[in-house]
N, C-alpha and C positions, 0 to 999 in steps of 0.2 A: 602616314605609315605604309610600309610595304605589304603586299599580299601575304597571306599565311602560307600558301603553297604547300611544300612537303613538311614544313616545320610543325611543331606542336606548341601547346602552351603549358608552362610549368609553374609551380608555386613552391615557395619555401618560406619559412617563418623564423623569426628571432624575437628576442625581448629587448626592449630599451631599458636602460638602468632606471630604477624608480627613484623619485626625489622624496625627501622628508616632507611629511604633511604639515609640519608646523613652521615652515620657513617661507617668508614672503620676499618679493623683490623690492627694489628701491622705491617703486611706485606704490607699495603697500598691498599690491595684489598677489595672489598665490602664484608661485612659479609655474611656467608653462611646462607640462609634462614632456619628457624627452621624446616620447613617441610622437607627439604632435610636431615637435621640432623636426624630427626625421621625416614625417609625412610631408611637411612643407618643402623641405630641401630636396626630397625625392623627385618632386614634380619636374625639375629641370632635366632629369634623366630620360623622361618620356620624349623629349625633343631631339635626342641624339638618334639620328637615323643614318644607316649605312648598310649597303648590301651584305657586308661581311661582319656585321655586328648583330648580336641578338638584341631585339627590341624590348625595352622595358614597357610594360603595359599599364600596370596599376599597383597601388599599395593600399591596403586597408588596415584599420586599427581595431584590435579586439580588446578583450578584457586584460587587466593586469599588465598593461604596457606591451601587449603582444602586437607584432606587426607581421603582415603577410604580404609578400611581394609576388606579383604575377609578371612573367616575362616570356618572351619567345624561347622555346626550349628545343634543343636538338639532342636526341638520345646518344648520338655518336660524338665523342669529344676527343681532345688531345690525349686525355688519360686512357682512352680506349686503345690508342696507338701504342701506349706503353704496356697494355694488357695487364693492368694491375687492378686488383679488386677494391682497394681502399680509395676514399674520397680525397680531393686535393686539400692539403694543409696550407691555408692562405698565408700564415706568418712567414713561411719559408720564402715567399715571393716578394716580401716587403723590401723596399730599398733601405739602405743603412740610415739615410737621413730621416726617414719616416719612423724607424725604430727608435732613433736617438731622441726624437721629439717627445715620445711617450704619449700618455693619455692626458689631454688637457680638458679640464672640466670648468664650466662656468658656474658662478653662484648667483647670477642675476638673470633677469628676464631679457636683457639686451644681448645681442649676438656678440661673440668674442671678436676683439680687434686683432688678436694675435695671428700673424700670417701662418698658414699651414704649409709645410714643406712639400706635401704631396702635389705632384703635377705631372706634366708630360715627360720630364726627365726621369721621374720615379718609375713611370710606366716602361721606359726604356730598360731600366735595371730588371724589372719583372720579366720583360721579354727575353732578356739575356739568360735568366735562370731557366725559363721554359725551353729555350733553344738548347741550352746545355743538357737538360734532362732528355730531350729528344735525340740529341747526338749520341749520348752515352747509354741511352736505353734504361735508365734507372732514376728513381726519385732521390733527391738530396736530403741529407740530414735525417734519414730514417732511424738511425741508432741514437739520436739525441732527442731529449724532450724539448718542448717549445722554448723554455727559458734558456737552455744551453745553445739552442740554434741561434737565438737572437744575440747572445753574447758572442758567439763565434763570428757572426756577420759583422759585428762592430769591431772585432779585432782585425778585420781585413784592411783597416786603415794603415796598419803597420807593415804590410807586405808590399813587395814591388810588383808582383804579377798576380792579380786576383784569380785569373783563370787557372794558372798552374797550381796554386795553392788548393783551389777547390778540387781540381783533378787528382792531386796527390791525396787529399783527405778522403776521397771516395774510391781510391784505387783504380782510377780509369785514365791515368796519364798517357798510357800507350794508345788508347782510343782517340784521345784529343790530338796527339801528335800525328795520327794518320789522317786527320781531317784536312780538306783543302785549305790552302793559305787564306783564301778569301773568307772562308767560314770562321777560321781562327781569328782573323782580323776583326770580323763582325762581332764575335763574342767578346773580344777584349774591349771594343768600343762600348758595348752595352754594359759590361761589368766594370766600368771605370768607377772607382769608389767615390771620388768627389764629384758632386753634381755640376760644379762649375766647369769641370773638364769633360763631363759626359755629353755626348751629342744630343740634340733634340730629335724628335721623330722625323722632321723634314730633312734634317742634315743626314740622318741615318739612311734615308731612302736614296741618297746619292751614292751609297756604297756600291762597290763593284759587284757584290754578290746579287744585287737586285737588277743588274743591267739586263740579264736574260729573262728574268721573271716579270719585270714591270710591263713590257709590251704585251704580255698575255692578258693583262687586266685593263679594261677600259676605265679611265679615270672617272670617279663618281662625282657628278655635279648635282648638288641639291636642287630640285626643281623650284622654280619661282613660286612664291606664296600667292595665295588667292588675291590678296590686296597689296599689290606692288605695281611699280611703273614698268617692270620688266615684262617682256612678251612671254606668256606662259607656254606658248607652243613653239618657242625658238629652238628647243632641243628635241622636238618631237621627231622620232624616227619610225618609219614604217618597215615591216619585213619585206625583204626582196621577193620571197616566194610566198605568195598568198595561199597557194594550195597546201604548202607545208604547215602554214599556220592553222588551217582548218583541220589538218590531221592531228595537230597537237592538242586541240580542244577536247577535253574530256567532260564527263558529266558531273564532276566534282566542282560545281560552281561556287560552293562556299569557300573553297580554298583560294579563290581569286579575290575574295574580299579582304580588306585590311585586317590586321591582327586586332586592332582596337574594336572594329565592328564585330568580329567573331566573338571576342570576349564579352562585349555588351550583350549580344544575343545569347551567349552561353549563360549569362546570369539571368536573363529573362526566362530562359527555358528551364530554370530550376537549379542552375549551378550554385553550389555552396562551397566556398573555399575551406571553411573550417571543417565541414563534413568530410571533404576529400582528405584533409590532413589527419583527421581522426581515424578514418578508415585505414590509412597507411601507418597508424600508430606513431605519427610524428607528434601529434598532440595527445597527451595522456592526462586524464583527469583523476583526482583522488577525492574520496568522500570528504566533505568539509570538516567533519569532526577529526579527521586524521591530520589536518593542517593546523590544529590549535597548538599554541606554544605551551610549554610546561610551566613557565614562569613569566609574569608580566608586571612591569613597573607602572606606577601611576602616570608617568609621562608617555607611556605607550611603547617603551622599549621592551622587546620580548627575548626570551632565552629558551633553549631546550628543544628547539625544532630544527632538525637538519635541513640543509638546503635541498629543495625539490630538484631532482635530477632532470625533470622534464623542462625546466627553465634554462638549462644549459644549451649552448649553440649546437644545432644540428643542421648542417648545410645540405642535407638531402633535398633534392628537388623532386616534387611529386608531379607527374604528368597528369594534366587535366583531360579527362576523357570527353570527346566531342560526340559520343554515341547518342546521348540523350538529345542534343541539339540537332544532329543529323536526322534522327528519327522524327523529331518535331517538324522538320522542314522537308520530309520525304515527299510530300504531295505538292510542293511548290515547284512549278515548271521552270524550265530554263529561260523562258521568255521574261519571267519576272526579274531576272538579273540583268536584263538588257531592255529596259522600257523605251519605247519610242517617244521622243519629245516633239510632239506636233503642236503647232501654234493653234490656239483656240481664240477666236475673235469674240466669243460671247462674254457677257458681263457676269455670268454666273460662276460660282465655284466649280472647278473641274478637277477631277482626279484621274490619273492614268492607271490607277489600280483596277484590278478585275472586278467582276460583279460581286464575288464573295467579300472582297475587301470593302466594296462600296457599302455593303450591309454592315460591316464592322465599323464603318465611319460614323454610323448613327448611334453607336454605343457611347456611354459616358467616357470622357477624356481619360480618367484614371484607369479605366479598363483597357482602352486602346494603347496606352503607354506601357502596359504590362503584357500585351499580346505579341508573342514572338513573330508570328507570320506577318502581322500587320506592320510591326516596326521594321521588319526586314524590307518590305516593299517601300515603305516611306523613306527609309534611310537610303536605299539605292536610288530612288527617284530624286530626292533632294541632293544627294551627292552629285548626280549628273547635272542637275539644274545649277548648282552652285559652281561647278566647274565651267559652266557656260555663262556665268555672271560677268559683266552686266547685260550681255545679250539677252538672257532669259529672265531678266528682272521681273517682268510682268507675270510670267508664269510662276515664278517663285512666290510672288504676292498672292496669286490665286490659290496655289496649293497651301499656303500658310493660312488662308481663311478656313481650311478644313482642320488642320492642326500642324504642329511643328515637331518633328522627332527630337526628343531631348538630347540625343547624341550630337546633333548638328545645330542645336539652338544658337550657340554663340555666333557661328558663321551666318546663319539665317537672319538673325537680328541685324548683323552688320549690313547684309544685303538690303533688308527692309529700310534701314536708315540711310541707304545710299552711300555707304563708305566706299571710296575709291582712291586710287593714287598711291604714291610712295609714302605710306603711313609710317613705316619704320624709319625712313630717313628724316621725316618731320619730327617724330618723337625723339629720336636720338639727338637732334639738333637743339632741343630744349634744355636749358640749364636747370638741372634738378638737384644740384649740390650746394649752390650758394645760399646761405641763410637768408630767409625773408621773414617779415613780421608774423605771418600766419603759421609759421612752423610750430609754435607752441600750442595753438589751438588744434592743429591737426594731430599732434602727439596726444593731446587729451582725448580727442574724439575717437580715434582709431580703436583703442582698447574697449570701447563700448559699442562698437558697430558689428552687429551680427556675430558676436563671439561665441555663440552656441555652435557655429560651424567650425569643424576642426581645421579646415584649410585656411579660412580667413583669420582664425585665432592664432595661427602659427607665426613665429617670428618672421618667416619668409613672407607670409601674407601681409604682416604689418609693414614690412619694408616695401612691398609692391604697392600697397595702399598709399604709403607716403610718397612714393615716386609719381604715381599716376595723379594723385590730387595736387601735388606740387607742380607737375607739368601743366595741369589745367589752369591753375592760378597764375603761373608765370606767363602762359601763352594768351591769357585774357586780361590784359592790364586795365581794361575799362570795367571789369567786374571784380567782385571781392568774394572771399571765402565766407560762406554762411554755414552755420551748423545745419547739418542735413545733407550737405554735399557728399559727405562720406557714405551716407546711406544710399545715395544715388549711384555712387561708384561701385558699391558692393556687387550687384548682379552682373555688371560687365566684367569686373575683375574675377569673380568666381568662374564665369563661363570661359574667360580667356586668361586663365591664371599663368600660362606660359607664353602669353603674347600681350605684354603690357601695351605695346603700340596700338593693338586693335582695341583693347579696353579703353584706352584714351580716345581713340578715334570715334568709337561708338558713343562715348559719353559726350564728346564735343559735338556730335551730330544730334544727340537726343535733347540736350538742354535748349538750344535755340528753337527747336520745334515745339516742345511742350512747356518750357519754362523761360520763354524769352523775357529778358530783363528782370528776372526774378532775383538775380544775384548782383544787382546794382548796389552801390553803397547805400543809397537811399531808395529803397524799393517799396516804400509805404503806399505810394500811389498805384503801383502795379498790383500789390497784394489786395488793396482795398477794392479796386475795380474787379479783380478776379472773384473775391468773396461776394461782391454784390451780384455779379452775374450768376454765381452759384445759388444765391438766395432766390433769384428769379427763376432758376431752373427747378428748385424745389417747389415753388408756387406753381410753375407750369405743369409739372408732372404729378404733384401730390398736394393739392391746395389744403386739404384737411390737416395734414402734417405740418405744412407751412404755417397755417393759422395758429396751431397749438404752440409751435416753437417760438413764434413771434410774441405770442401772448405771455409766455413765461420768461421771455428774454434770453432764450438759449440760441444765440446767433452763431453763424459759422466762425466768427472771429475767435470763439472759445474752444473750438475743436478741430476746425478744418485746415488751419495753416500747416501743421505737420503733414497732413494728407497730401496737399498739393505741392508744398515746397520740396518734398521728397518723392512725389508721385507714388505714395503709399508704401514706400520701402521702409519707412520708420514704423509702420503700423503692422505689416504682415511679415511672416518669415519668408525666406528665399523661395521655398518650394511653391508657395502661393503667388509670390511675385512673378515667377516664371510663367505661370498660366495666365495671370492677369496681363502681363506685358506682351504675351504672345498676341493678344487681341488689341491692346493699346497701340502697339506699333503699326497696326493696320488702319487705325483711325487718325483723324486730324487732331489739332490742338484742342478741340472742344470735347473730345471723348472723355477726358478725366472728369468733367462735370457729371456725365452720365454714370460713371463709376461711383462718384460720391453720393448721388441720389440713390443708386442701387443699394449701397451700404446702409443708408438711412432707412430704406424700405424694408430691409431684412430686420432692422431693429424697431420697426414702426409700432408694433403693438406695445412694446415696453416704453417707448418714448411718449406715446399718446396717454399712457396710464400714469405717467410720472410728472413731477414738477421739476423746477430748476435744479435743486440740489441733487435729486436722484439722477437726473440726466448727466450732471457733472461727474458723479461717481461712476455712472455707467461707462462714460468715455475715458475715464482715467485708467480703466483696465478693460479694453474693448472685448466684448464677448466673441466667441467663435463665429467666423463668417464663412459661409459656404461660397467658396470662390467660383466654382463652376456655375452656380446659380447667379452669382454677382455678375459674371461675364455675360451670361445669357440675357439677363435683364438689362444690363448696360447697353447691349447691342439693340434691344428693343426700344429703349429710351432714346438712343442715338437716332434710330430710324424715324422716330416720331418728332424729333426736334428740327425745326427749320434751320438752315445753315446760319442765317443772319441773326438768329435769336441769341446766339452766344458770341456775338461780335464784341471785340474788345479793342479799343484804340491803342492799347499797349501790347497787343499781340504782334507776332512776327509779320512784317509786311509780306503780302503774297509775292511769289517770284514772278517776274515778267515772263509772258508766254510768247512764242513765235507767231501765234495767231493774232493778227491785227484787225480782224473783221469785227470784233466787239461782240461776237456771238458766244454765249456761255457754253460750257462743256456739255456734250450730249450724254454724259454718264448719268445713270439713274439718280434721281434727286436725293433720296436718302441712301447714300452710298459712301462707304469709307474710302473708296478709291478715287472719289472726285476731289481734286485739290481745291484749296481756298481760291475763289474766283478773284480776278483783278477788280479794282474799284472802278465803278461807272457812276453816271449821274443818278442812277436808280438805287445805288448802294446805300447802306446805312451811314448816317452822319454821326460824328463824335459829338457828345453832349457833356457838360460838366458833371463831375463825379457826384456832386450833391443832387443834381437833377436825376441822375441814374438811380441813386439810393432812394429817392422819393417814389419811385415807380415799383410796384409789386410785381407786375408782369413784364416780360421781356418785349422788346420791340423787334419787328422783322422789317426787312427792306421791301421797297416796292418791287424790286427784282424778284424776290422770293414769292411775293404775293401773286405776281403774274404767272410764275411757274406753277404754283400750287393751284391757281384757278384754271390752269391749262388754257390761257388765252393766247391768241395770235393776233397780229396786227396786219391790216390790209395796206396796200400801197399808199393810199391817201389818208390813212389814220382816221377813218370816219366810223366804220362799223366794226366793233370787236367781235370775234367769233371764237367759239370753243374749239379746241383741238379735237380732231376726229379720233377719239380714244374711248372705248367702251369701258368705263370704270365709274365706281361710285364717287361722289364728290369728296374731296379730301378735306375740305374745310368749309366753314360758313363765314361770310363777311357780314358784320353788323355795322351799318352806317348810323351813327348817332347824331347826325345833323338834323336840323328841322326838316319837315316834309317838303317845304318849298325848295330848299337847296337840293334835296334828294331828287326831286322831279327834274330839276335842271340838268342833272347828269350824275350817274352813279355806276359803280362796278357791276357788271353783269352777274346776276344771281344773288346779289346782296339783298339784305332785308333792312328796313328802316325802323329803328327804335329811338326816337328823339331823346336826347339826354335829359332835357328839362322835365320830362314826364315819365322817365323810365322806372324810377324807384319810389316806393312809398316812404312816409316819414320813418317807418320802422326798418327801412333798408331792404324790404322785399321788392321783388320785381313786379311792376304794375302789369296786370293782365291786359293783353292786347292781341291783335290779330297774329302777331309773329311770336308770341310767347311759347306756344306749343312747338313751333319749328326750332326755337332756341333750345328747348328742352330735349327735342329729338336729336340734336347735334351734340348733346353733352357727352364728352369723351373724345370728340374729334377736335381738330384745331379750329378755334374761333378767333377771328381777327377783328379787332375794334378799329373802325375808321371814323375820323372826324376832321375838323379843321382847327380845333383848339386842343393843344397837347394836354392841358390840365384836365379837361373833360374826359378825354379818352383814357387817361391814367386812372381817374376816379371810377369810371364805368367798369374798367377791367378789374380794379380792386374790389368793387362790389360783387362781381361775379366770382372772384376767388373766395370772398367771404362766404358766398353761397355754395362753395365747394365745387365750382365748375373747373375741371382741369383743362390744360392746354389753351389757356387764354393768352393772347398776345396783342400788341398794338402796332399799327402801321406807322413806321417811322416817317415823319414829314407830313403825315395826314393825307387828305384827299388831294392837296395841292401837288404832291409828288407824282400822282397818277395823271393829272390833267394834261401835261405835255405829251403823253404817250398816245392820246387819242383813243384810249380804252374805255372811256366813260360812255355809258349807254343813255340815250335820251328816249323816253317812251314816245311812241307814236301818238298823235293827237286823236282823241275820241271823236267819232263821227256820229 
């Protein structure tokens, strides 16, 4: 959108016609209210941008089918040039073919298939009427009521010269005859009665009358979109006189922001559309008792109550005052509108906001999103970073770790997902019209997908749903449509309602990262592996809860499939999904496991207190979940989870890196920014699904163990040494081999608790020299190492039964470590 500059924002209101309450569509569902239909169709108007057109900004729906439209507003109009006090009467400007078509009403939930006559040529007629009024200096049809005006316009079909008849009817033939021939010719072309003979706008621009005017205006070229193959700086022009530019800069920095941003900030600063209209007496309310009918039938039909005059059309535009917003931002300095984008090589979150805003960043997210000054700074910063995408992708990622401004969430998500290239050309090339077998299922699912939202429940929203989902199915022939895909699509479509190509591109990038192969025709092996790893994560982070759920048979298969298949979009409303996915998109494909565990931990007390049947009932209608707490705890769980503990053989293979040295990334170990490492000899090996299910605790790779133990290897692989880093031990290694094998070589810092004598017959841990140390490490990561996989799994299961958290098993056992030269051999005693 263009900057606000000298323009203002205005609002006007109207009512959509109400539908009968007792009528349903062909699908058995209640008819969609007309106000929601209008709300959906209005969205496309927001995409029309031109320097010489007022910009539509927003539309909101109120009570009783009331709609309020917000648009760029200029106090001075063509009507002011005529110096008349009355408002424009729109029917007078309608083209004859639009009038002849009349009002077409639909009686079903499906959009009308009847073609509408209104189009560019109809606008040419309207232009002709406006030019006629400007030339003669008066309004047309003022002596006729609306019905008579419309009848007169239709009778123009019988005349030879529409222009002359209009001039004679209004007594201004002499004025018309005195006009230049070029102007008369232009008016005749515009006021051609039959649309087939009337020129199009592009044809009209070739008229002689524009030959002198056209060179004065620079042709408008819509700038390249953020996600396109075109060079965004191709049409960039710099002022010739920089000194003049400096003189033109004033202190009204807010006017340099886009109209969309200003309106968003206006709402945050306390702006209320309905209140503004009430203050100007555009909206008038009556006491409810005065609206009661005098007579009422059993079927609901009422009589005796006159029509409320306040529901009639009033095209008055109310100017929205920016005083409150400007007062709120009066202490914001000019430097805030032009933040410096400096590269920051640190791995910590960094914000370019000033110190006061840094303090605001510690407040709860819900408060930050309502703070006008904070959002202003975040919007400006993200706007500049996104304009520099993909060059500033890393900085976008770092700022997103703090929070994402809601106004720019759609574009920011696309950047975090790495969307690039000619997305519109790719989307347009997909056949979305040819019928396919999944059409029926898509039609059934859409009316049930987040239909509490007015935008997604509109017929326009359904049509967009249909196209995006169908585009994904057609473009992924190796995958199939599963129920839940519509829920996955919903957040992307809502945020990019006017950009289906971007919604499709985001969805196509999201699914391979987080739901790789989930939509195979036979996905049972993928789902079962995923749920098994999730079970291990529950045992890893909350063994007491894991033990209880396993004892009552409440396994993830009964409740977690909709969670992960839809990435929680089937469980939570959109406003919670936005906050959840803001963090999800910063993590790798393992982060959803942590979200799932965090949800269970919020319900922990109720789950531990109930049996199987009660748990089933609890999850049939999931209780309220604190999303901010869920996100916070998910991050903590993610940071405690070793990378390889969530290894899945059916996950997306890691992307090849340009680094061929074999050295792992230097990013912090527990870091969302660290990508999945490429497979090496020390990585985890795939095991059969049945073997994976038999193990309560997750496995970790030798590679992870070496990192966690902070071991380095010398040139001859003889003596392992600790990394020179002053920190507490992150984990304890428990070697369960017999003492003889342990003495021959073991991991530095590990303790030896032989499996054969580790537990009593009652399952209690046998008291020994290292029992106290094991107890002291309770709550930290404990890795079980041995040479028999069955023994290490049983030892880990015993510790989980004893409610030891963060228990894991070394994949491949001690034999995986031997080739590294990291085993310590004790010095002989003298």
